[in-house]
N, CA, C and O atoms as a GROMACS GRO file, in nm:
protein
  456
    1MET      N    1  -7.903  -1.779 -19.670
    1MET     CA    2  -7.776  -1.862 -19.745
    1MET      C    3  -7.701  -1.798 -19.785
    1MET      O    4  -7.791  -1.740 -19.847
    2ILE      N    5  -7.509  -1.680 -19.848
    2ILE     CA    6  -7.468  -1.676 -19.874
    2ILE      C    7  -7.349  -1.748 -19.973
    2ILE      O    8  -7.283  -1.850 -19.951
    3ILE      N    9  -7.347  -1.670 -20.072
    3ILE     CA   10  -7.185  -1.739 -20.179
    3ILE      C   11  -7.116  -1.606 -20.165
    3ILE      O   12  -7.153  -1.489 -20.167
    4ALA      N   13  -6.998  -1.669 -20.150
    4ALA     CA   14  -6.900  -1.538 -20.134
    4ALA      C   15  -6.804  -1.562 -20.282
    4ALA      O   16  -6.727  -1.658 -20.281
    5SER      N   17  -6.810  -1.490 -20.386
    5SER     CA   18  -6.690  -1.568 -20.473
    5SER      C   19  -6.540  -1.461 -20.512
    5SER      O   20  -6.566  -1.344 -20.538
    6ILE      N   21  -6.400  -1.500 -20.514
    6ILE     CA   22  -6.341  -1.351 -20.580
    6ILE      C   23  -6.268  -1.421 -20.692
    6ILE      O   24  -6.192  -1.517 -20.682
    7ARG      N   25  -6.291  -1.377 -20.765
    7ARG     CA   26  -6.185  -1.451 -20.869
    7ARG      C   27  -6.099  -1.267 -20.951
    7ARG      O   28  -6.136  -1.153 -20.980
    8ILE      N   29  -5.938  -1.376 -20.954
    8ILE     CA   30  -5.833  -1.321 -20.902
    8ILE      C   31  -5.800  -1.289 -21.031
    8ILE      O   32  -5.861  -1.371 -21.099
    9ASP      N   33  -5.705  -1.180 -21.141
    9ASP     CA   34  -5.626  -1.226 -21.206
    9ASP      C   35  -5.492  -1.186 -21.198
    9ASP      O   36  -5.436  -1.088 -21.248
   10PRO      N   37  -5.449  -1.280 -21.127
   10PRO     CA   38  -5.210  -1.222 -21.096
   10PRO      C   39  -5.140  -1.199 -21.162
   10PRO      O   40  -5.142  -1.163 -21.280
   11ILE      N   41  -5.074  -1.214 -21.100
   11ILE     CA   42  -4.948  -1.122 -21.186
   11ILE      C   43  -4.931  -1.271 -21.234
   11ILE      O   44  -4.949  -1.390 -21.207
   12PRO      N   45  -4.886  -1.184 -21.320
   12PRO     CA   46  -4.765  -1.288 -21.406
   12PRO      C   47  -4.672  -1.356 -21.310
   12PRO      O   48  -4.593  -1.310 -21.228
   13GLY      N   49  -4.705  -1.485 -21.345
   13GLY     CA   50  -4.574  -1.557 -21.314
   13GLY      C   51  -4.595  -1.630 -21.088
   13GLY      O   52  -4.544  -1.714 -21.015
   14LYS      N   53  -4.712  -1.510 -21.081
   14LYS     CA   54  -4.784  -1.584 -20.928
   14LYS      C   55  -4.881  -1.657 -20.956
   14LYS      O   56  -4.936  -1.701 -20.856
   15ARG      N   57  -4.929  -1.691 -21.059
   15ARG     CA   58  -5.027  -1.787 -21.081
   15ARG      C   59  -5.052  -1.905 -21.002
   15ARG      O   60  -5.164  -1.941 -20.965
   16LEU      N   61  -4.903  -1.985 -20.969
   16LEU     CA   62  -4.912  -2.108 -20.854
   16LEU      C   63  -4.897  -2.034 -20.684
   16LEU      O   64  -4.943  -2.081 -20.580
   17ALA      N   65  -4.828  -1.924 -20.700
   17ALA     CA   66  -4.830  -1.902 -20.551
   17ALA      C   67  -4.986  -1.852 -20.568
   17ALA      O   68  -5.056  -1.935 -20.511
   18VAL      N   69  -5.066  -1.749 -20.623
   18VAL     CA   70  -5.221  -1.747 -20.570
   18VAL      C   71  -5.290  -1.900 -20.483
   18VAL      O   72  -5.330  -1.934 -20.371
   19LEU      N   73  -5.261  -1.988 -20.696
   19LEU     CA   74  -5.344  -2.150 -20.643
   19LEU      C   75  -5.254  -2.212 -20.518
   19LEU      O   76  -5.313  -2.311 -20.476
   20ASP      N   77  -5.152  -2.190 -20.457
   20ASP     CA   78  -5.097  -2.198 -20.362
   20ASP      C   79  -5.186  -2.185 -20.208
   20ASP      O   80  -5.245  -2.267 -20.138
   21ILE      N   81  -5.170  -2.092 -20.203
   21ILE     CA   82  -5.277  -2.060 -20.099
   21ILE      C   83  -5.356  -2.019 -20.080
   21ILE      O   84  -5.366  -1.939 -19.988
   22LEU      N   85  -5.491  -2.060 -20.184
   22LEU     CA   86  -5.618  -2.070 -20.142
   22LEU      C   87  -5.586  -2.196 -20.166
   22LEU      O   88  -5.532  -2.204 -20.056
   23MET      N   89  -5.566  -2.327 -20.221
   23MET     CA   90  -5.599  -2.478 -20.145
   23MET      C   91  -5.518  -2.515 -20.075
   23MET      O   92  -5.506  -2.638 -20.066
   24SER      N   93  -5.388  -2.384 -19.959
   24SER     CA   94  -5.322  -2.411 -19.760
   24SER      C   95  -5.487  -2.381 -19.702
   24SER      O   96  -5.536  -2.450 -19.613
   25VAL      N   97  -5.525  -2.321 -19.738
   25VAL     CA   98  -5.675  -2.268 -19.655
   25VAL      C   99  -5.848  -2.361 -19.683
   25VAL      O  100  -5.932  -2.396 -19.600
   26GLN      N  101  -5.843  -2.375 -19.826
   26GLN     CA  102  -5.992  -2.532 -19.847
   26GLN      C  103  -5.991  -2.572 -19.783
   26GLN      O  104  -6.103  -2.564 -19.731
   27THR      N  105  -5.887  -2.664 -19.691
   27THR     CA  106  -5.979  -2.768 -19.634
   27THR      C  107  -6.012  -2.752 -19.537
   27THR      O  108  -6.120  -2.801 -19.504
   28MET      N  109  -5.930  -2.673 -19.438
   28MET     CA  110  -6.041  -2.608 -19.369
   28MET      C  111  -6.088  -2.492 -19.277
   28MET      O  112  -6.078  -2.474 -19.155
   29VAL      N  113  -6.175  -2.381 -19.440
   29VAL     CA  114  -6.249  -2.352 -19.497
   29VAL      C  115  -6.346  -2.448 -19.478
   29VAL      O  116  -6.384  -2.446 -19.361
   30ARG      N  117  -6.406  -2.537 -19.549
   30ARG     CA  118  -6.461  -2.628 -19.506
   30ARG      C  119  -6.517  -2.694 -19.324
   30ARG      O  120  -6.605  -2.721 -19.242
   31LEU      N  121  -6.400  -2.686 -19.355
   31LEU     CA  122  -6.435  -2.731 -19.156
   31LEU      C  123  -6.467  -2.648 -19.077
   31LEU      O  124  -6.477  -2.664 -18.955
   32LYS      N  125  -6.482  -2.564 -19.129
   32LYS     CA  126  -6.540  -2.425 -19.038
   32LYS      C  127  -6.694  -2.433 -19.002
   32LYS      O  128  -6.740  -2.497 -19.096
   33ARG      N  129  -6.825  -2.396 -18.893
   33ARG     CA  130  -6.865  -2.388 -18.820
   33ARG      C  131  -6.985  -2.332 -18.977
   33ARG      O  132  -6.935  -2.223 -19.007
   34GLY      N  133  -7.093  -2.353 -19.066
   34GLY     CA  134  -7.183  -2.307 -19.144
   34GLY      C  135  -7.128  -2.319 -19.236
   34GLY      O  136  -7.221  -2.330 -19.316
   35CYS      N  137  -7.015  -2.327 -19.307
   35CYS     CA  138  -6.889  -2.380 -19.500
   35CYS      C  139  -7.046  -2.448 -19.502
   35CYS      O  140  -7.104  -2.490 -19.401
   36MET      N  141  -7.089  -2.448 -19.608
   36MET     CA  142  -7.138  -2.555 -19.678
   36MET      C  143  -7.097  -2.537 -19.800
   36MET      O  144  -7.188  -2.508 -19.878
   37TYR      N  145  -6.972  -2.545 -19.853
   37TYR     CA  146  -6.919  -2.561 -19.995
   37TYR      C  147  -6.809  -2.447 -19.982
   37TYR      O  148  -6.819  -2.348 -19.910
   38CYS      N  149  -6.670  -2.488 -20.089
   38CYS     CA  150  -6.518  -2.432 -20.096
   38CYS      C  151  -6.416  -2.462 -20.167
   38CYS      O  152  -6.302  -2.504 -20.151
   39ASP      N  153  -6.501  -2.420 -20.272
   39ASP     CA  154  -6.368  -2.456 -20.413
   39ASP      C  155  -6.308  -2.393 -20.467
   39ASP      O  156  -6.355  -2.285 -20.503
   40ILE      N  157  -6.180  -2.427 -20.500
   40ILE     CA  158  -6.137  -2.327 -20.707
   40ILE      C  159  -6.139  -2.386 -20.759
   40ILE      O  160  -6.120  -2.508 -20.756
   41PHE      N  161  -6.180  -2.274 -20.870
   41PHE     CA  162  -6.150  -2.289 -21.034
   41PHE      C  163  -6.111  -2.214 -21.126
   41PHE      O  164  -6.124  -2.093 -21.142
   42LYS      N  165  -6.044  -2.321 -21.210
   42LYS     CA  166  -5.879  -2.294 -21.251
   42LYS      C  167  -5.943  -2.218 -21.349
   42LYS      O  168  -6.027  -2.301 -21.383
   43GLU      N  169  -5.976  -2.072 -21.456
   43GLU     CA  170  -6.054  -2.046 -21.559
   43GLU      C  171  -5.966  -2.058 -21.711
   43GLU      O  172  -5.857  -2.013 -21.676
   44HIS      N  173  -5.956  -2.084 -21.818
   44HIS     CA  174  -5.923  -2.176 -21.871
   44HIS      C  175  -5.895  -2.096 -22.007
   44HIS      O  176  -5.802  -2.082 -22.086
   45ASP      N  177  -6.009  -2.057 -21.992
   45ASP     CA  178  -6.100  -1.967 -22.163
   45ASP      C  179  -6.060  -1.859 -22.114
   45ASP      O  180  -6.004  -1.810 -22.212
   46ASP      N  181  -6.047  -1.769 -22.012
   46ASP     CA  182  -5.994  -1.635 -22.000
   46ASP      C  183  -5.898  -1.612 -21.927
   46ASP      O  184  -5.902  -1.531 -21.835
   47GLY      N  185  -5.733  -1.722 -21.974
   47GLY     CA  186  -5.642  -1.675 -21.974
   47GLY      C  187  -5.581  -1.673 -21.769
   47GLY      O  188  -5.618  -1.784 -21.732
   48GLU      N  189  -5.548  -1.638 -21.707
   48GLU     CA  190  -5.487  -1.743 -21.556
   48GLU      C  191  -5.598  -1.702 -21.469
   48GLU      O  192  -5.585  -1.735 -21.351
   49LYS      N  193  -5.678  -1.653 -21.494
   49LYS     CA  194  -5.775  -1.615 -21.432
   49LYS      C  195  -5.830  -1.747 -21.289
   49LYS      O  196  -5.807  -1.867 -21.309
   50ILE      N  197  -5.894  -1.705 -21.166
   50ILE     CA  198  -5.887  -1.806 -21.049
   50ILE      C  199  -5.984  -1.752 -21.010
   50ILE      O  200  -5.999  -1.630 -21.006
   51LEU      N  201  -6.101  -1.871 -20.959
   51LEU     CA  202  -6.222  -1.849 -20.876
   51LEU      C  203  -6.185  -1.943 -20.808
   51LEU      O  204  -6.152  -2.060 -20.828
   52TYR      N  205  -6.203  -1.816 -20.648
   52TYR     CA  206  -6.269  -1.872 -20.550
   52TYR      C  207  -6.350  -1.900 -20.503
   52TYR      O  208  -6.381  -1.793 -20.451
   53ILE      N  209  -6.448  -1.990 -20.462
   53ILE     CA  210  -6.575  -1.941 -20.455
   53ILE      C  211  -6.681  -2.021 -20.216
   53ILE      O  212  -6.632  -2.092 -20.129
   54GLU      N  213  -6.738  -1.993 -20.219
   54GLU     CA  214  -6.766  -2.035 -20.087
   54GLU      C  215  -6.943  -2.033 -20.061
   54GLU      O  216  -7.038  -1.997 -20.130
   55LYS      N  217  -6.933  -2.074 -19.964
   55LYS     CA  218  -7.095  -2.037 -19.958
   55LYS      C  219  -7.191  -2.119 -19.813
   55LYS      O  220  -7.236  -2.229 -19.784
   56TRP      N  221  -7.184  -2.007 -19.767
   56TRP     CA  222  -7.219  -2.059 -19.588
   56TRP      C  223  -7.334  -2.066 -19.545
   56TRP      O  224  -7.403  -1.999 -19.622
   57GLN      N  225  -7.397  -2.110 -19.464
   57GLN     CA  226  -7.528  -2.154 -19.377
   57GLN      C  227  -7.566  -1.961 -19.327
   57GLN      O  228  -7.650  -1.884 -19.374
   58ALA      N  229  -7.523  -1.952 -19.280
   58ALA     CA  230  -7.541  -1.758 -19.186
   58ALA      C  231  -7.424  -1.698 -19.198
   58ALA      O  232  -7.308  -1.735 -19.182
   59GLU      N  233  -7.491  -1.568 -19.238
   59GLU     CA  234  -7.455  -1.455 -19.225
   59GLU      C  235  -7.290  -1.417 -19.181
   59GLU      O  236  -7.192  -1.370 -19.238
   60GLU      N  237  -7.339  -1.491 -18.992
   60GLU     CA  238  -7.289  -1.403 -18.889
   60GLU      C  239  -7.117  -1.541 -18.947
   60GLU      O  240  -7.007  -1.494 -18.977
   61ASP      N  241  -7.152  -1.719 -18.947
   61ASP     CA  242  -7.063  -1.798 -18.925
   61ASP      C  243  -6.925  -1.753 -19.071
   61ASP      O  244  -6.813  -1.803 -19.082
   62MET      N  245  -6.984  -1.654 -19.155
   62MET     CA  246  -6.921  -1.645 -19.280
   62MET      C  247  -6.921  -1.506 -19.236
   62MET      O  248  -6.953  -1.446 -19.339
   63TYR      N  249  -6.902  -1.407 -19.133
   63TYR     CA  250  -6.818  -1.197 -19.112
   63TYR      C  251  -6.744  -1.322 -18.997
   63TYR      O  252  -6.623  -1.333 -19.017
   64GLN      N  253  -6.796  -1.410 -18.891
   64GLN     CA  254  -6.610  -1.510 -18.798
   64GLN      C  255  -6.502  -1.550 -18.939
   64GLN      O  256  -6.384  -1.517 -18.949
   65HIS      N  257  -6.588  -1.635 -19.045
   65HIS     CA  258  -6.402  -1.592 -19.087
   65HIS      C  259  -6.370  -1.549 -19.177
   65HIS      O  260  -6.287  -1.597 -19.255
   66ILE      N  261  -6.460  -1.394 -19.194
   66ILE     CA  262  -6.400  -1.328 -19.255
   66ILE      C  263  -6.304  -1.203 -19.133
   66ILE      O  264  -6.248  -1.099 -19.167
   67ARG      N  265  -6.314  -1.251 -19.017
   67ARG     CA  266  -6.266  -1.181 -18.938
   67ARG      C  267  -6.144  -1.239 -18.901
   67ARG      O  268  -6.054  -1.165 -18.862
   68SER      N  269  -6.124  -1.397 -18.909
   68SER     CA  270  -6.023  -1.514 -18.865
   68SER      C  271  -5.898  -1.419 -18.916
   68SER      O  272  -5.892  -1.307 -18.968
   69ASN      N  273  -5.837  -1.483 -18.891
   69ASN     CA  274  -5.638  -1.528 -18.917
   69ASN      C  275  -5.613  -1.572 -19.078
   69ASN      O  276  -5.550  -1.520 -19.170
   70LEU      N  277  -5.727  -1.738 -19.058
   70LEU     CA  278  -5.760  -1.800 -19.174
   70LEU      C  279  -5.733  -1.741 -19.327
   70LEU      O  280  -5.660  -1.775 -19.420
   71TYR      N  281  -5.876  -1.582 -19.296
   71TYR     CA  282  -5.874  -1.537 -19.397
   71TYR      C  283  -5.765  -1.446 -19.452
   71TYR      O  284  -5.739  -1.442 -19.572
   72LEU      N  285  -5.721  -1.394 -19.384
   72LEU     CA  286  -5.629  -1.331 -19.333
   72LEU      C  287  -5.516  -1.334 -19.507
   72LEU      O  288  -5.502  -1.241 -19.586
   73ARG      N  289  -5.450  -1.488 -19.516
   73ARG     CA  290  -5.416  -1.585 -19.586
   73ARG      C  291  -5.519  -1.567 -19.758
   73ARG      O  292  -5.483  -1.515 -19.864
   74ILE      N  293  -5.670  -1.643 -19.714
   74ILE     CA  294  -5.723  -1.522 -19.815
   74ILE      C  295  -5.688  -1.362 -19.915
   74ILE      O  296  -5.674  -1.337 -20.035
   75LEU      N  297  -5.686  -1.293 -19.806
   75LEU     CA  298  -5.675  -1.156 -19.846
   75LEU      C  299  -5.546  -1.134 -19.911
   75LEU      O  300  -5.538  -1.054 -20.004
   76ASN      N  301  -5.390  -1.232 -19.845
   76ASN     CA  302  -5.228  -1.311 -19.928
   76ASN      C  303  -5.309  -1.306 -20.132
   76ASN      O  304  -5.313  -1.233 -20.231
   77ALA      N  305  -5.333  -1.375 -20.106
   77ALA     CA  306  -5.364  -1.441 -20.268
   77ALA      C  307  -5.439  -1.323 -20.360
   77ALA      O  308  -5.430  -1.307 -20.481
   78ILE      N  309  -5.513  -1.248 -20.266
   78ILE     CA  310  -5.541  -1.134 -20.307
   78ILE      C  311  -5.486  -0.974 -20.360
   78ILE      O  312  -5.553  -0.893 -20.424
   79GLU      N  313  -5.412  -0.966 -20.336
   79GLU     CA  314  -5.283  -0.916 -20.324
   79GLU      C  315  -5.176  -0.967 -20.451
   79GLU      O  316  -5.064  -0.916 -20.463
   80LEU      N  317  -5.210  -1.039 -20.512
   80LEU     CA  318  -5.098  -1.092 -20.610
   80LEU      C  319  -5.182  -1.058 -20.755
   80LEU      O  320  -5.135  -1.025 -20.864
   81SER      N  321  -5.294  -1.075 -20.724
   81SER     CA  322  -5.334  -0.988 -20.845
   81SER      C  323  -5.295  -0.905 -20.948
   81SER      O  324  -5.174  -0.880 -20.938
   82SER      N  325  -5.360  -0.840 -21.063
   82SER     CA  326  -5.274  -0.800 -21.165
   82SER      C  327  -5.364  -0.652 -21.210
   82SER      O  328  -5.349  -0.544 -21.269
   83LYS      N  329  -5.483  -0.749 -21.122
   83LYS     CA  330  -5.548  -0.593 -21.111
   83LYS      C  331  -5.715  -0.630 -20.957
   83LYS      O  332  -5.762  -0.727 -20.896
   84PRO      N  333  -5.736  -0.494 -20.966
   84PRO     CA  334  -5.869  -0.510 -20.918
   84PRO      C  335  -5.932  -0.689 -20.837
   84PRO      O  336  -6.046  -0.711 -20.878
   85PRO      N  337  -5.919  -0.718 -20.813
   85PRO     CA  338  -6.057  -0.831 -20.738
   85PRO      C  339  -6.168  -0.831 -20.768
   85PRO      O  340  -6.230  -0.728 -20.745
   86GLU      N  341  -6.274  -1.002 -20.863
   86GLU     CA  342  -6.334  -0.905 -20.839
   86GLU      C  343  -6.444  -1.024 -20.729
   86GLU      O  344  -6.460  -1.146 -20.723
   87VAL      N  345  -6.517  -0.869 -20.633
   87VAL     CA  346  -6.534  -0.954 -20.508
   87VAL      C  347  -6.756  -0.954 -20.554
   87VAL      O  348  -6.841  -0.880 -20.603
   88CYS      N  349  -6.742  -1.071 -20.501
   88CYS     CA  350  -6.923  -1.085 -20.453
   88CYS      C  351  -6.931  -1.172 -20.288
   88CYS      O  352  -6.880  -1.253 -20.210
   89PHE      N  353  -7.051  -1.066 -20.319
   89PHE     CA  354  -7.162  -1.165 -20.147
   89PHE      C  355  -7.271  -1.118 -20.256
   89PHE      O  356  -7.283  -1.017 -20.326
   90HIS      N  357  -7.352  -1.247 -20.238
   90HIS     CA  358  -7.483  -1.252 -20.275
   90HIS      C  359  -7.536  -1.363 -20.155
   90HIS      O  360  -7.480  -1.470 -20.130
   91GLU      N  361  -7.628  -1.323 -20.105
   91GLU     CA  362  -7.736  -1.323 -20.071
   91GLU      C  363  -7.893  -1.360 -20.084
   91GLU      O  364  -7.956  -1.258 -20.108
   92ASP      N  365  -7.949  -1.439 -20.078
   92ASP     CA  366  -8.081  -1.382 -20.143
   92ASP      C  367  -8.077  -1.271 -20.263
   92ASP      O  368  -8.040  -1.297 -20.377
   93SER      N  369  -8.118  -1.157 -20.223
   93SER     CA  370  -8.112  -1.063 -20.399
   93SER      C  371  -8.066  -0.975 -20.375
   93SER      O  372  -8.109  -0.870 -20.423
   94GLU      N  373  -7.957  -0.976 -20.290
   94GLU     CA  374  -7.894  -0.911 -20.207
   94GLU      C  375  -7.644  -0.941 -20.308
   94GLU      O  376  -7.558  -1.030 -20.307
   95THR      N  377  -7.655  -0.842 -20.348
   95THR     CA  378  -7.510  -0.843 -20.356
   95THR      C  379  -7.430  -0.718 -20.303
   95THR      O  380  -7.477  -0.604 -20.310
   96ALA      N  381  -7.309  -0.747 -20.251
   96ALA     CA  382  -7.146  -0.634 -20.194
   96ALA      C  383  -7.070  -0.730 -20.272
   96ALA      O  384  -7.088  -0.843 -20.316
   97GLY      N  385  -6.973  -0.636 -20.274
   97GLY     CA  386  -6.840  -0.645 -20.311
   97GLY      C  387  -6.777  -0.613 -20.177
   97GLY      O  388  -6.818  -0.612 -20.061
   98ILE      N  389  -6.633  -0.579 -20.252
   98ILE     CA  390  -6.519  -0.626 -20.177
   98ILE      C  391  -6.525  -0.424 -20.029
   98ILE      O  392  -6.449  -0.349 -19.967
   99GLU      N  393  -6.663  -0.446 -20.056
   99GLU     CA  394  -6.651  -0.301 -19.943
   99GLU      C  395  -6.657  -0.384 -19.752
   99GLU      O  396  -6.614  -0.354 -19.641
  100LEU      N  397  -6.755  -0.518 -19.826
  100LEU     CA  398  -6.807  -0.514 -19.764
  100LEU      C  399  -6.699  -0.607 -19.595
  100LEU      O  400  -6.709  -0.595 -19.473
  101ILE      N  401  -6.611  -0.690 -19.685
  101ILE     CA  402  -6.516  -0.760 -19.634
  101ILE      C  403  -6.415  -0.578 -19.557
  101ILE      O  404  -6.345  -0.630 -19.470
  102GLU      N  405  -6.402  -0.515 -19.556
  102GLU     CA  406  -6.326  -0.442 -19.514
  102GLU      C  407  -6.419  -0.297 -19.366
  102GLU      O  408  -6.376  -0.223 -19.277
  103THR      N  409  -6.583  -0.341 -19.438
  103THR     CA  410  -6.655  -0.298 -19.269
  103THR      C  411  -6.699  -0.375 -19.160
  103THR      O  412  -6.758  -0.342 -19.057
  104ILE      N  413  -6.632  -0.552 -19.228
  104ILE     CA  414  -6.600  -0.655 -19.102
  104ILE      C  415  -6.496  -0.631 -19.075
  104ILE      O  416  -6.463  -0.680 -18.967
  105ARG      N  417  -6.370  -0.536 -19.157
  105ARG     CA  418  -6.242  -0.620 -19.142
  105ARG      C  419  -6.227  -0.502 -18.996
  105ARG      O  420  -6.213  -0.521 -18.875
  106ILE      N  421  -6.237  -0.409 -19.061
  106ILE     CA  422  -6.216  -0.264 -18.974
  106ILE      C  423  -6.326  -0.217 -18.886
  106ILE      O  424  -6.318  -0.097 -18.862
  107GLY      N  425  -6.427  -0.279 -18.832
  107GLY     CA  426  -6.556  -0.277 -18.803
  107GLY      C  427  -6.560  -0.380 -18.656
  107GLY      O  428  -6.606  -0.356 -18.544
  108SER      N  429  -6.494  -0.497 -18.709
  108SER     CA  430  -6.454  -0.581 -18.556
  108SER      C  431  -6.314  -0.504 -18.523
  108SER      O  432  -6.275  -0.527 -18.408
  109ALA      N  433  -6.260  -0.448 -18.571
  109ALA     CA  434  -6.057  -0.429 -18.495
  109ALA      C  435  -6.137  -0.244 -18.359
  109ALA      O  436  -6.111  -0.211 -18.244
  110VAL      N  437  -6.232  -0.184 -18.469
  110VAL     CA  438  -6.307  -0.151 -18.377
  110VAL      C  439  -6.379  -0.183 -18.210
  110VAL      O  440  -6.374  -0.132 -18.097
  111LYS      N  441  -6.450  -0.308 -18.285
  111LYS     CA  442  -6.476  -0.317 -18.141
  111LYS      C  443  -6.405  -0.454 -18.022
  111LYS      O  444  -6.439  -0.472 -17.905
  112GLN      N  445  -6.329  -0.512 -18.081
  112GLN     CA  446  -6.135  -0.580 -18.028
  112GLN      C  447  -6.122  -0.490 -17.940
  112GLN      O  448  -6.142  -0.525 -17.824
  113ASP      N  449  -6.084  -0.340 -17.969
  113ASP     CA  450  -5.978  -0.223 -17.918
  113ASP      C  451  -6.058  -0.206 -17.768
  113ASP      O  452  -6.000  -0.239 -17.664
  114LEU      N  453  -6.219  -0.141 -17.765
  114LEU     CA  454  -6.301  -0.207 -17.687
  114LEU      C  455  -6.353  -0.265 -17.534
  114LEU      O  456  -6.455  -0.334 -17.526
   0.00000   0.00000   0.00000
């Protein structure tokens, strides 16, 4: 099981845009093979921050999701962050950050070009 979380601090005036993007993908993510959970939380005690969480049964299911066009919309929401987002992937006792997205997406682009 893998838990993926993204904490976004939206650019002033872009909070609703971030929420709209994430809500537009939420139902579709929940229907993907291997997705156990997907939700959005608005942090009230820490300004305007938004927490987006996914829970996956298997690594390969999550990797396919990260490679998908649907995930580009999540990346668009990240682009509306006023500072670098907090991206974490938790699997058993291991944790990775945004570098995992880069590795999966760049690595898959190289494989697809072959």
